[in-house]
C-alpha positions as CSV (number, residue, x, y, z in Angstrom):
1,M,-8.9,-5.7,-21.5
2,T,-6.2,-4.7,-19.0
3,S,-4.8,-7.6,-16.8
4,F,-4.6,-7.4,-12.9
5,L,-0.9,-6.8,-12.9
6,E,-1.2,-4.1,-15.6
7,S,-3.8,-2.1,-13.2
8,T,-1.9,-2.4,-10.1
9,K,1.2,-0.7,-8.8
10,M,3.7,-1.2,-6.0
11,L,2.7,1.2,-3.2
12,S,6.3,2.7,-3.1
13,E,5.3,4.1,-6.5
14,I,2.5,6.0,-5.2
15,K,3.0,9.7,-4.9
16,T,2.3,11.7,-1.9
17,G,-1.3,12.8,-1.5
18,D,-2.8,10.0,-3.7
19,Q,-5.3,7.4,-2.3
20,V,-5.2,3.8,-3.4
21,T,-6.9,0.5,-2.7
22,L,-4.9,-2.4,-1.4
23,Q,-5.0,-5.5,-3.8
24,S,-2.5,-7.7,-2.5
25,I,0.3,-8.4,-0.2
26,M,3.1,-10.3,-1.7
27,V,5.1,-11.4,1.2
28,G,5.4,-14.2,3.7
29,R,3.0,-15.1,6.5
30,E,5.0,-13.3,9.3
31,L,5.1,-9.8,7.4
32,T,1.6,-10.6,6.3
33,S,0.5,-11.1,9.9
34,R,2.3,-7.8,11.0
35,L,0.8,-5.8,8.1
36,T,-2.8,-7.0,8.5
37,S,-2.4,-6.2,12.4
38,L,-1.9,-2.6,11.3
39,G,-4.9,-2.6,9.2
40,L,-3.4,-3.3,5.8
41,T,-5.8,-5.8,4.4
42,P,-6.9,-6.3,0.8
43,G,-9.7,-3.8,0.1
44,A,-8.4,-1.3,2.6
45,M,-8.1,2.3,1.1
46,I,-4.6,3.8,1.8
47,E,-3.7,7.6,1.5
48,V,0.0,8.2,1.0
49,L,1.0,11.3,3.3
50,Q,4.7,11.0,2.6
51,N,6.7,9.4,-0.2
52,Y,10.0,11.4,-1.0
53,G,11.4,8.9,-2.8
54,R,13.9,7.7,-0.2
55,G,13.5,6.6,3.5
56,P,10.0,5.2,5.0
57,I,6.6,5.9,3.3
58,I,4.2,7.0,5.7
59,V,0.5,6.1,5.1
60,N,-3.0,6.9,6.6
61,V,-5.0,3.3,6.7
62,R,-8.3,3.2,8.6
63,G,-7.4,6.3,10.3
64,T,-4.1,5.3,11.7
65,H,-0.5,6.7,10.3
66,V,1.7,3.8,9.5
67,A,5.5,4.2,8.5
68,L,6.5,1.6,6.0
69,G,9.9,0.8,4.9
70,R,10.7,0.8,1.1
71,G,11.1,-2.7,1.1
72,E,7.7,-3.6,2.5
73,A,6.1,-0.9,0.2
74,R,7.5,-2.6,-2.9
75,K,5.3,-5.8,-1.9
76,L,2.0,-4.1,-1.4
77,L,0.2,-4.2,-4.6
78,V,-2.3,-1.3,-5.0
79,S,-4.8,0.1,-7.6
80,E,-5.5,3.7,-8.0
81,G,-8.7,5.3,-6.8
82,T,-10.8,3.9,-4.2
83,G,-12.2,1.0,-5.7
84,L,-14.9,0.8,-3.2
């Protein structure tokens, strides 16, 4: 049986073109509030539009393009596939 942490990755590890489902936000209340206002809530499907290994990561979430810093993306745990 695979544990929750083994089945998740940080958003910063996901390749351009892949779709994932947000599982958890591992940050404090202020950043969580900012991210949820952008549509990044647990269960949301995220498509990675740009991840070149440096610079911002651009994702499509709920029809909106969002640019995230690498530090932010490392705090978002996702699972591969749609999951819904």
